[in-house]
N, C-alpha and C positions, 0 to 999 in steps of 0.2 A: 432696455434703458439702463437699469441697474436692479440689483437683487440684494435682498437681505443675506448677509453671511449665515450659513448654516441653517438659517430659518426660511428659506425660499418657499419650502413645502408649507411652512406654517403661515406665511403671507398668502399663499394661494388658497389655503383652506379658510383663512380669515375672510378673504374676498368673496369666496363663494357663500359663506354663511351670511355676510353683509348683504349680499345681493338678494338672497332669500329673504332676509328680514325686510328689505326695502318694499317687498311684495305684500306685506302685511301691515296694515296701519296700526300704529301705537294706541293705545287707550288714551283718551284726552284725560280722564280722571282716575286716581287710584282706587283700588277696590276698598271698601269701607266695611267694617264689621258692623253688625246690628245687635242691638239689645232689646229684647221685650219688656215693656213697661205694663205691669198689672194694672188693671182698672177695676174697682168693685162694681159688681152688676153688669159687666161688659165682657163679651167674648172677643172684642178686637184688641189688639196689641199694637201700641205705637212703636214704630222703629226709629231708633235714634242713631245716627251716623257716628262712628267712632273712628280715630285715626289707625290706619294699618301700619304694620311693620314696614320699614323701607325696603322697596324692591330693588336690587342693584341693577336691573335691567331698565327699570323705568325712572327711578329716582336715585341715581348712584350717589353713595357717600363719597364725598370729596375729600381727598387727602390734604393734611397740612404738610407744608414743604418748608425745609431749611436748605437753600441752595448750598453747594459747595463750589469750588473752582473747577473748570473743566479739565485742568491737569490732574487734580486729585481724583475726579470723577472717573477719568480713564484709567488711572492707576488702580482704582478700586473695583471697576466693574469691567475691565478687560478680560476676555475669555478666548483662549486660543484653541482649545480641545475640550469642550464641555462634555462632561459625563452625561449619559442617558438617564432620564427620568422614566423611561417606559412610555407605554401607550396611554397610560392613565395618570400622567404626571402634571395635570393643569394645576392642581394645588401648588406645587412648587413653582410652576411658571408664573402664577398669579402673585406668589410671595416675592419672587424675584422683581416683578415689575413694581410692587409697591415699595420695596426696599430701595430701587433706583429712582422711582418717581419723587420720593420724599426728599431726595437731595439732588434733583435733577439741575444742572448748572445754568440752563437758559430759561429765562423768564417766559412764562406763557402770556398770551394777551390778557389785557384787563378784563376782569371778569370770569375768565376761564379758570378750570382747575382740574388737576388729574382725577379721574374717577377712581373708585375704590377697587374696580376690577377692570380687566382687559376685555376686549370684544371676543375673546376666545373661549367665554364661558360654554362648557358643554361640548366642546370639540375634542376629538382625539385624532392622531395621525398614526397611520400604519407602521411608520418606522419609529414612532415615539417622539417625545419631547426631550430637549437637551439643555443642560446648564447654558444660560445665555439667552435663551429664547424670550425670557420675561424681561431682562435687561433691554433687549433690542425693542420690545413693545413701549418702553418708556420714551425712547427716542421717536419711534413712529407716531406715537400720539402727540408729542410735541410738534413735529413736522407738519402733521395734518391739521392740527388745531391752529397753528400759526397761518398756514395756507387758507383755512377757512375764514380767519379774521381778516386777511387781505382781500379775499373774494367779497366777503360781506361789506366791507367799507367801499369797495369799488361799485359793487351792484346796487346796494341799497342806500348809499349816503352820498350820492351825486357824483359819480364818475371816479377818476383817479385823483382822490383827495390825498392830503398828507398821511391820513391813517394807512391806507393801503400801502403807500411807500414805506412807511415805517415797518410794517409788518413783512414786506417783501425784503427789506434790508436785513432784518433779524432772520429771515429765512435763509437768505444767502450766506450770512455770517455763520449760522449755525450748521449749514450743510457743508460749508467748506472748513470743517474742523475734525479734529481727531475723534470727537465723540461720535459723529456720523460715520467716520471711516471704520470704526469698530464694528459696526453692524451693517452697513449698507455698502455694497461693492460698486463703486462708481469712480474710478481713478481718474477719469478724463472729465469728471464734473459735468457730464451731459445734461443733468437735471438742471444745472444753473442756465445753460444755453437754450434748452429746448422747453423749459417750463417756466423759470422765473424770468428771464429776458423778455419773452413775449408778453408775459403779464405786466411788465414795466411799460410796454407799449399800448396796453389796453386789451390785449387778447388773453383772456383767461381760460381758453378752450383746453390747452394742454393740462393747466393746474387744476381745473375742474376734473378732468377725466384721471389724472394721476393721484390727486390727494383728496378729492371732495366726494366723488361719487359713492364709493363704498363706505367711506367714513360717515357720510350722512345717512347712509342706509342701516346703519347700526344704531339700535335704540339707547344703548349705553352712552355713545359718544355724542350722539344728536342731542340727548338730554343735557349734556354740558353746555351746548351752544344755546339751548333754550333758556337755561337758567342765566346764562350771561346777557340775555335779551338779544341774541343775534340768530334768531331762527332762520335757516335756508331751507326753502322747499326743494325736495329732491326731485331731479328731473325737469326742473323749470327751464324753459327754453330762453334763449337770448343772453347767455352768460359771456358771450362775446360781443362787447360793446365798444362803439367808438369813442375815442378820448375827446371830451369836449375841449374847446379852446381855452376856456377858463373853468377849472374845476370849482363845483359848487360845494363849499364847505359848510356843514350845518352849524 
């Protein structure tokens, strides 16, 4: 359908890692440190839970953002022939992602925020990472988060309510932009015809497969949805639903 410019291999590696992550359930509670409390005349020690340091995979630090215009963003983050960061260049990729995410021009759904790291933690590519791979991930996160919000409103908030329509409108507007065109190669806009258009009619199959499946399988990104109160269970059947005659709006 469409590919990430220069980062097609990156996307494939991310998808594979996300699928593997989906097979391993995330811990419901963060690990806690314990401290022994001495008691006179007793050999027992009471354990007291203490907060652990944030784990970027399970409780990601979310970035503060100050959006700039799409025109300024394109001028600032356009990369035509990115230099190589080598096979161990994930630090540079994640730094790029944070730089781009902090000024990303399109709003995320209410309650959502860019996490402090991409889903590419711990991965390497045989041919190495390149300048621009991190910038692309900022757009990828926005697209998939917006698609997730549209799906959540449709699936869990009573059919094709106005919320889903608002998110699909934002998704279409952002996709048909120079920001997307910098990173995703789809000159014919097939994504809008094959993914967004069916979702407007109540068929979210293509959107779920394209944007949600691997996104939800990654703990870093799924945690963002959890914190927004929009948890979506990966692999739930029935994501293609009939559109009711009258949408139920909570």
